[in-house]
Backbone atoms as SQL, in Angstrom:
CREATE TABLE atoms (id INTEGER PRIMARY KEY, chain TEXT, resi INTEGER, resn TEXT, atom TEXT, x REAL, y REAL, z REAL);
INSERT INTO atoms VALUES
  (1, 'A', 1, 'MET', 'N', -87.053, -32.594, 31.610),
  (2, 'A', 1, 'MET', 'CA', -86.637, -33.893, 32.080),
  (3, 'A', 1, 'MET', 'C', -85.236, -34.213, 31.554),
  (4, 'A', 2, 'ILE', 'N', -84.406, -34.711, 32.408),
  (5, 'A', 2, 'ILE', 'CA', -83.051, -35.103, 32.041),
  (6, 'A', 2, 'ILE', 'C', -83.109, -36.467, 31.367),
  (7, 'A', 3, 'PHE', 'N', -82.367, -36.606, 30.283),
  (8, 'A', 3, 'PHE', 'CA', -82.327, -37.877, 29.565),
  (9, 'A', 3, 'PHE', 'C', -81.626, -38.900, 30.451),
  (10, 'A', 4, 'PRO', 'N', -82.191, -40.119, 30.609),
  (11, 'A', 4, 'PRO', 'CA', -81.710, -41.053, 31.632),
  (12, 'A', 4, 'PRO', 'C', -80.462, -41.874, 31.284),
  (13, 'A', 5, 'PHE', 'N', -79.821, -41.608, 30.156),
  (14, 'A', 5, 'PHE', 'CA', -78.655, -42.394, 29.765),
  (15, 'A', 5, 'PHE', 'C', -77.479, -41.483, 29.441),
  (16, 'A', 6, 'THR', 'N', -76.268, -41.980, 29.671),
  (17, 'A', 6, 'THR', 'CA', -75.085, -41.216, 29.268),
  (18, 'A', 6, 'THR', 'C', -74.764, -41.544, 27.813),
  (19, 'A', 7, 'ASP', 'N', -73.991, -40.666, 27.186),
  (20, 'A', 7, 'ASP', 'CA', -73.568, -40.895, 25.812),
  (21, 'A', 7, 'ASP', 'C', -72.778, -42.196, 25.702),
  (22, 'A', 8, 'GLU', 'N', -71.971, -42.477, 26.702),
  (23, 'A', 8, 'GLU', 'CA', -71.147, -43.686, 26.704),
  (24, 'A', 8, 'GLU', 'C', -72.007, -44.947, 26.798),
  (25, 'A', 9, 'GLU', 'N', -73.118, -44.888, 27.518),
  (26, 'A', 9, 'GLU', 'CA', -74.029, -46.027, 27.605),
  (27, 'A', 9, 'GLU', 'C', -74.787, -46.221, 26.288),
  (28, 'A', 10, 'LEU', 'N', -75.135, -45.118, 25.656),
  (29, 'A', 10, 'LEU', 'CA', -75.949, -45.189, 24.456),
  (30, 'A', 10, 'LEU', 'C', -75.190, -45.633, 23.215),
  (31, 'A', 11, 'PHE', 'N', -73.914, -45.269, 23.099),
  (32, 'A', 11, 'PHE', 'CA', -73.170, -45.542, 21.872),
  (33, 'A', 11, 'PHE', 'C', -73.206, -47.025, 21.479),
  (34, 'A', 12, 'PRO', 'N', -72.855, -47.961, 22.367),
  (35, 'A', 12, 'PRO', 'CA', -72.902, -49.370, 21.955),
  (36, 'A', 12, 'PRO', 'C', -74.322, -49.867, 21.674),
  (37, 'A', 13, 'ALA', 'N', -75.296, -49.356, 22.401),
  (38, 'A', 13, 'ALA', 'CA', -76.683, -49.758, 22.163),
  (39, 'A', 13, 'ALA', 'C', -77.150, -49.281, 20.790),
  (40, 'A', 14, 'VAL', 'N', -76.832, -48.042, 20.450),
  (41, 'A', 14, 'VAL', 'CA', -77.195, -47.503, 19.140),
  (42, 'A', 14, 'VAL', 'C', -76.460, -48.270, 18.045),
  (43, 'A', 15, 'SER', 'N', -75.205, -48.580, 18.283),
  (44, 'A', 15, 'SER', 'CA', -74.418, -49.332, 17.312),
  (45, 'A', 15, 'SER', 'C', -75.071, -50.691, 17.015),
  (46, 'A', 16, 'ARG', 'N', -75.561, -51.366, 18.044),
  (47, 'A', 16, 'ARG', 'CA', -76.232, -52.659, 17.853),
  (48, 'A', 16, 'ARG', 'C', -77.511, -52.501, 17.031),
  (49, 'A', 17, 'VAL', 'N', -78.262, -51.447, 17.291),
  (50, 'A', 17, 'VAL', 'CA', -79.489, -51.217, 16.518),
  (51, 'A', 17, 'VAL', 'C', -79.141, -50.938, 15.059),
  (52, 'A', 18, 'LEU', 'N', -78.109, -50.146, 14.827),
  (53, 'A', 18, 'LEU', 'CA', -77.706, -49.861, 13.451),
  (54, 'A', 18, 'LEU', 'C', -77.284, -51.139, 12.731),
  (55, 'A', 19, 'GLU', 'N', -76.619, -52.026, 13.435),
  (56, 'A', 19, 'GLU', 'CA', -76.245, -53.312, 12.833),
  (57, 'A', 19, 'GLU', 'C', -77.486, -54.096, 12.409),
  (58, 'A', 20, 'SER', 'N', -78.561, -53.975, 13.170),
  (59, 'A', 20, 'SER', 'CA', -79.778, -54.723, 12.854),
  (60, 'A', 20, 'SER', 'C', -80.495, -54.196, 11.608),
  (61, 'A', 21, 'VAL', 'N', -80.290, -52.926, 11.253),
  (62, 'A', 21, 'VAL', 'CA', -80.928, -52.347, 10.059),
  (63, 'A', 21, 'VAL', 'C', -79.950, -52.205, 8.892),
  (64, 'A', 22, 'ARG', 'N', -78.689, -52.421, 9.156),
  (65, 'A', 22, 'ARG', 'CA', -77.652, -52.246, 8.125),
  (66, 'A', 22, 'ARG', 'C', -77.920, -53.097, 6.883),
  (67, 'A', 23, 'GLY', 'N', -78.403, -54.316, 7.066),
  (68, 'A', 23, 'GLY', 'CA', -78.673, -55.201, 5.934),
  (69, 'A', 23, 'GLY', 'C', -79.647, -54.601, 4.934),
  (70, 'A', 24, 'ALA', 'N', -80.673, -53.918, 5.424),
  (71, 'A', 24, 'ALA', 'CA', -81.652, -53.282, 4.529),
  (72, 'A', 24, 'ALA', 'C', -80.977, -52.208, 3.678),
  (73, 'A', 25, 'LEU', 'N', -80.066, -51.461, 4.271),
  (74, 'A', 25, 'LEU', 'CA', -79.349, -50.424, 3.519),
  (75, 'A', 25, 'LEU', 'C', -78.380, -51.050, 2.525),
  (76, 'A', 26, 'GLN', 'N', -77.690, -52.070, 2.958),
  (77, 'A', 26, 'GLN', 'CA', -76.706, -52.717, 2.089),
  (78, 'A', 26, 'GLN', 'C', -77.360, -53.443, 0.917),
  (79, 'A', 27, 'ASN', 'N', -78.575, -53.919, 1.089),
  (80, 'A', 27, 'ASN', 'CA', -79.296, -54.555, -0.008),
  (81, 'A', 27, 'ASN', 'C', -79.514, -53.604, -1.174),
  (82, 'A', 28, 'ASP', 'N', -79.558, -52.312, -0.884),
  (83, 'A', 28, 'ASP', 'CA', -79.740, -51.299, -1.921),
  (84, 'A', 28, 'ASP', 'C', -78.428, -50.605, -2.276),
  (85, 'A', 29, 'GLY', 'N', -77.300, -51.158, -1.819),
  (86, 'A', 29, 'GLY', 'CA', -76.005, -50.591, -2.167),
  (87, 'A', 29, 'GLY', 'C', -75.523, -49.486, -1.246),
  (88, 'A', 30, 'GLY', 'N', -76.182, -49.296, -0.122),
  (89, 'A', 30, 'GLY', 'CA', -75.805, -48.240, 0.813),
  (90, 'A', 30, 'GLY', 'C', -75.234, -48.792, 2.110),
  (91, 'A', 31, 'ASP', 'N', -75.003, -47.888, 3.030),
  (92, 'A', 31, 'ASP', 'CA', -74.521, -48.263, 4.353),
  (93, 'A', 31, 'ASP', 'C', -74.681, -47.051, 5.260),
  (94, 'A', 32, 'ILE', 'N', -74.377, -47.242, 6.535),
  (95, 'A', 32, 'ILE', 'CA', -74.496, -46.166, 7.516),
  (96, 'A', 32, 'ILE', 'C', -73.348, -46.269, 8.506),
  (97, 'A', 33, 'GLU', 'N', -72.875, -45.119, 8.952),
  (98, 'A', 33, 'GLU', 'CA', -71.786, -45.045, 9.930),
  (99, 'A', 33, 'GLU', 'C', -72.266, -44.238, 11.130),
  (100, 'A', 34, 'LEU', 'N', -72.078, -44.775, 12.314),
  (101, 'A', 34, 'LEU', 'CA', -72.398, -44.065, 13.547),
  (102, 'A', 34, 'LEU', 'C', -71.219, -43.173, 13.895),
  (103, 'A', 35, 'LEU', 'N', -71.458, -41.869, 13.961),
  (104, 'A', 35, 'LEU', 'CA', -70.397, -40.913, 14.267),
  (105, 'A', 35, 'LEU', 'C', -70.289, -40.643, 15.758),
  (106, 'A', 36, 'ARG', 'N', -71.418, -40.317, 16.384),
  (107, 'A', 36, 'ARG', 'CA', -71.415, -40.035, 17.817),
  (108, 'A', 36, 'ARG', 'C', -72.854, -39.992, 18.324),
  (109, 'A', 37, 'VAL', 'N', -72.968, -40.060, 19.635),
  (110, 'A', 37, 'VAL', 'CA', -74.256, -39.918, 20.313),
  (111, 'A', 37, 'VAL', 'C', -74.081, -38.806, 21.326),
  (112, 'A', 38, 'ARG', 'N', -75.012, -37.861, 21.312),
  (113, 'A', 38, 'ARG', 'CA', -74.977, -36.758, 22.268),
  (114, 'A', 38, 'ARG', 'C', -76.395, -36.572, 22.810),
  (115, 'A', 39, 'GLY', 'N', -76.598, -37.064, 24.023),
  (116, 'A', 39, 'GLY', 'CA', -77.937, -36.996, 24.614),
  (117, 'A', 39, 'GLY', 'C', -78.907, -37.819, 23.796),
  (118, 'A', 40, 'LYS', 'N', -79.996, -37.187, 23.371),
  (119, 'A', 40, 'LYS', 'CA', -81.017, -37.856, 22.572),
  (120, 'A', 40, 'LYS', 'C', -80.668, -37.880, 21.088),
  (121, 'A', 41, 'GLU', 'N', -79.570, -37.258, 20.708),
  (122, 'A', 41, 'GLU', 'CA', -79.220, -37.111, 19.301),
  (123, 'A', 41, 'GLU', 'C', -78.195, -38.159, 18.857),
  (124, 'A', 42, 'VAL', 'N', -78.507, -38.801, 17.740),
  (125, 'A', 42, 'VAL', 'CA', -77.632, -39.795, 17.141),
  (126, 'A', 42, 'VAL', 'C', -77.148, -39.227, 15.810),
  (127, 'A', 43, 'PHE', 'N', -75.852, -39.053, 15.676),
  (128, 'A', 43, 'PHE', 'CA', -75.270, -38.471, 14.464),
  (129, 'A', 43, 'PHE', 'C', -74.722, -39.596, 13.591),
  (130, 'A', 44, 'VAL', 'N', -75.184, -39.631, 12.335),
  (131, 'A', 44, 'VAL', 'CA', -74.788, -40.692, 11.416),
  (132, 'A', 44, 'VAL', 'C', -74.339, -40.100, 10.084),
  (133, 'A', 45, 'ARG', 'N', -73.648, -40.940, 9.319),
  (134, 'A', 45, 'ARG', 'CA', -73.264, -40.585, 7.950),
  (135, 'A', 45, 'ARG', 'C', -73.675, -41.740, 7.050),
  (136, 'A', 46, 'LEU', 'N', -74.427, -41.401, 6.011),
  (137, 'A', 46, 'LEU', 'CA', -74.806, -42.405, 5.027),
  (138, 'A', 46, 'LEU', 'C', -73.656, -42.624, 4.056),
  (139, 'A', 47, 'LYS', 'N', -73.601, -43.831, 3.484),
  (140, 'A', 47, 'LYS', 'CA', -72.529, -44.177, 2.561),
  (141, 'A', 47, 'LYS', 'C', -73.101, -44.888, 1.342),
  (142, 'A', 48, 'GLY', 'N', -72.257, -45.033, 0.332),
  (143, 'A', 48, 'GLY', 'CA', -72.628, -45.782, -0.862),
  (144, 'A', 48, 'GLY', 'C', -73.802, -45.164, -1.594),
  (145, 'A', 49, 'ALA', 'N', -74.701, -46.010, -2.045),
  (146, 'A', 49, 'ALA', 'CA', -75.845, -45.563, -2.837),
  (147, 'A', 49, 'ALA', 'C', -76.807, -44.670, -2.053),
  (148, 'A', 50, 'CYS', 'N', -76.715, -44.675, -0.737),
  (149, 'A', 50, 'CYS', 'CA', -77.593, -43.815, 0.078),
  (150, 'A', 50, 'CYS', 'C', -77.244, -42.330, -0.068),
  (151, 'A', 51, 'VAL', 'N', -75.994, -42.049, -0.398),
  (152, 'A', 51, 'VAL', 'CA', -75.554, -40.660, -0.547),
  (153, 'A', 51, 'VAL', 'C', -76.223, -40.076, -1.788),
  (154, 'A', 52, 'GLY', 'N', -76.991, -39.041, -1.588),
  (155, 'A', 52, 'GLY', 'CA', -77.666, -38.377, -2.691),
  (156, 'A', 52, 'GLY', 'C', -78.969, -39.025, -3.120),
  (157, 'A', 53, 'CYS', 'N', -79.338, -40.135, -2.515),
  (158, 'A', 53, 'CYS', 'CA', -80.584, -40.815, -2.866),
  (159, 'A', 53, 'CYS', 'C', -81.777, -39.993, -2.373),
  (160, 'A', 54, 'ASN', 'N', -82.788, -39.881, -3.217),
  (161, 'A', 54, 'ASN', 'CA', -83.986, -39.116, -2.842),
  (162, 'A', 54, 'ASN', 'C', -84.719, -39.726, -1.647),
  (163, 'A', 55, 'ALA', 'N', -84.557, -41.021, -1.432),
  (164, 'A', 55, 'ALA', 'CA', -85.262, -41.702, -0.345),
  (165, 'A', 55, 'ALA', 'C', -84.458, -41.735, 0.956),
  (166, 'A', 56, 'SER', 'N', -83.270, -41.144, 0.982),
  (167, 'A', 56, 'SER', 'CA', -82.412, -41.267, 2.167),
  (168, 'A', 56, 'SER', 'C', -83.044, -40.660, 3.415),
  (169, 'A', 57, 'SER', 'N', -83.743, -39.533, 3.283),
  (170, 'A', 57, 'SER', 'CA', -84.362, -38.942, 4.480),
  (171, 'A', 57, 'SER', 'C', -85.474, -39.834, 5.007),
  (172, 'A', 58, 'SER', 'N', -86.224, -40.470, 4.113),
  (173, 'A', 58, 'SER', 'CA', -87.265, -41.406, 4.545),
  (174, 'A', 58, 'SER', 'C', -86.646, -42.638, 5.189),
  (175, 'A', 59, 'THR', 'N', -85.547, -43.112, 4.625),
  (176, 'A', 59, 'THR', 'CA', -84.847, -44.268, 5.194),
  (177, 'A', 59, 'THR', 'C', -84.387, -43.964, 6.608),
  (178, 'A', 60, 'LEU', 'N', -83.812, -42.779, 6.804),
  (179, 'A', 60, 'LEU', 'CA', -83.350, -42.404, 8.147),
  (180, 'A', 60, 'LEU', 'C', -84.511, -42.312, 9.124),
  (181, 'A', 61, 'LYS', 'N', -85.606, -41.723, 8.700),
  (182, 'A', 61, 'LYS', 'CA', -86.748, -41.507, 9.589),
  (183, 'A', 61, 'LYS', 'C', -87.500, -42.808, 9.885),
  (184, 'A', 62, 'TRP', 'N', -87.829, -43.567, 8.841),
  (185, 'A', 62, 'TRP', 'CA', -88.750, -44.696, 8.993),
  (186, 'A', 62, 'TRP', 'C', -88.076, -46.032, 9.208),
  (187, 'A', 63, 'ILE', 'N', -86.780, -46.117, 8.988),
  (188, 'A', 63, 'ILE', 'CA', -86.081, -47.374, 9.270),
  (189, 'A', 63, 'ILE', 'C', -85.124, -47.185, 10.445),
  (190, 'A', 64, 'VAL', 'N', -84.187, -46.255, 10.293),
  (191, 'A', 64, 'VAL', 'CA', -83.131, -46.095, 11.299),
  (192, 'A', 64, 'VAL', 'C', -83.682, -45.476, 12.590),
  (193, 'A', 65, 'GLU', 'N', -84.295, -44.306, 12.489),
  (194, 'A', 65, 'GLU', 'CA', -84.792, -43.630, 13.692),
  (195, 'A', 65, 'GLU', 'C', -85.887, -44.448, 14.372),
  (196, 'A', 66, 'LYS', 'N', -86.755, -45.050, 13.593),
  (197, 'A', 66, 'LYS', 'CA', -87.829, -45.863, 14.174),
  (198, 'A', 66, 'LYS', 'C', -87.253, -47.021, 14.987),
  (199, 'A', 67, 'ALA', 'N', -86.220, -47.686, 14.456),
  (200, 'A', 67, 'ALA', 'CA', -85.597, -48.801, 15.178),
  (201, 'A', 67, 'ALA', 'C', -84.954, -48.320, 16.479),
  (202, 'A', 68, 'ILE', 'N', -84.281, -47.171, 16.428),
  (203, 'A', 68, 'ILE', 'CA', -83.638, -46.624, 17.632),
  (204, 'A', 68, 'ILE', 'C', -84.690, -46.253, 18.668),
  (205, 'A', 69, 'LYS', 'N', -85.765, -45.608, 18.230),
  (206, 'A', 69, 'LYS', 'CA', -86.833, -45.227, 19.159),
  (207, 'A', 69, 'LYS', 'C', -87.498, -46.456, 19.773),
  (208, 'A', 70, 'THR', 'N', -87.682, -47.497, 18.977),
  (209, 'A', 70, 'THR', 'CA', -88.336, -48.712, 19.453),
  (210, 'A', 70, 'THR', 'C', -87.464, -49.474, 20.441),
  (211, 'A', 71, 'HIS', 'N', -86.182, -49.604, 20.134),
  (212, 'A', 71, 'HIS', 'CA', -85.303, -50.463, 20.928),
  (213, 'A', 71, 'HIS', 'C', -84.551, -49.752, 22.048),
  (214, 'A', 72, 'ILE', 'N', -84.453, -48.413, 21.966),
  (215, 'A', 72, 'ILE', 'CA', -83.684, -47.707, 22.998),
  (216, 'A', 72, 'ILE', 'C', -84.543, -46.705, 23.758),
  (217, 'A', 73, 'HIS', 'N', -85.016, -45.659, 23.074),
  (218, 'A', 73, 'HIS', 'CA', -85.809, -44.633, 23.766),
  (219, 'A', 73, 'HIS', 'C', -86.617, -43.842, 22.741),
  (220, 'A', 74, 'PRO', 'N', -87.900, -43.599, 23.008),
  (221, 'A', 74, 'PRO', 'CA', -88.770, -42.935, 22.027),
  (222, 'A', 74, 'PRO', 'C', -88.456, -41.461, 21.749),
  (223, 'A', 75, 'GLU', 'N', -87.618, -40.838, 22.547),
  (224, 'A', 75, 'GLU', 'CA', -87.296, -39.431, 22.325),
  (225, 'A', 75, 'GLU', 'C', -86.047, -39.220, 21.463),
  (226, 'A', 76, 'MET', 'N', -85.397, -40.294, 21.086),
  (227, 'A', 76, 'MET', 'CA', -84.140, -40.157, 20.336),
  (228, 'A', 76, 'MET', 'C', -84.417, -39.733, 18.896),
  (229, 'A', 77, 'ILE', 'N', -83.486, -38.969, 18.342),
  (230, 'A', 77, 'ILE', 'CA', -83.601, -38.520, 16.947),
  (231, 'A', 77, 'ILE', 'C', -82.283, -38.795, 16.233),
  (232, 'A', 78, 'VAL', 'N', -82.382, -38.984, 14.917),
  (233, 'A', 78, 'VAL', 'CA', -81.208, -39.233, 14.094),
  (234, 'A', 78, 'VAL', 'C', -80.897, -37.971, 13.290),
  (235, 'A', 79, 'ILE', 'N', -79.650, -37.584, 13.294),
  (236, 'A', 79, 'ILE', 'CA', -79.198, -36.411, 12.557),
  (237, 'A', 79, 'ILE', 'C', -78.209, -36.873, 11.500),
  (238, 'A', 80, 'ASP', 'N', -78.515, -36.548, 10.249),
  (239, 'A', 80, 'ASP', 'CA', -77.693, -36.958, 9.120),
  (240, 'A', 80, 'ASP', 'C', -76.554, -35.956, 8.912),
  (241, 'A', 81, 'GLU', 'N', -75.330, -36.435, 8.970),
  (242, 'A', 81, 'GLU', 'CA', -74.181, -35.580, 8.719),
  (243, 'A', 81, 'GLU', 'C', -73.447, -35.998, 7.444),
  (244, 'A', 82, 'THR', 'N', -74.194, -36.570, 6.514),
  (245, 'A', 82, 'THR', 'CA', -73.630, -36.953, 5.218),
  (246, 'A', 82, 'THR', 'C', -73.261, -35.687, 4.462),
  (247, 'A', 83, 'GLN', 'N', -72.048, -35.646, 3.955),
  (248, 'A', 83, 'GLN', 'CA', -71.597, -34.467, 3.203),
  (249, 'A', 83, 'GLN', 'C', -71.709, -34.695, 1.741);
């Protein structure tokens, strides 16, 4: 099945969802940056206290990815490109 949205359509929608969860990350001293959207894949970079945090993968899966799947499309996945 072809994904029903273009990358250009998804980028602002994903950005809005990230804004809605950003406060939870910032409360713990972290942040998130949207790098790009390619099909079902959302590429992000964690910042601040999230970098190197043992809970960062859980945060991405259960807060960020869950919000994107709920508000945009259930097949979307988040890929962490934090260096």
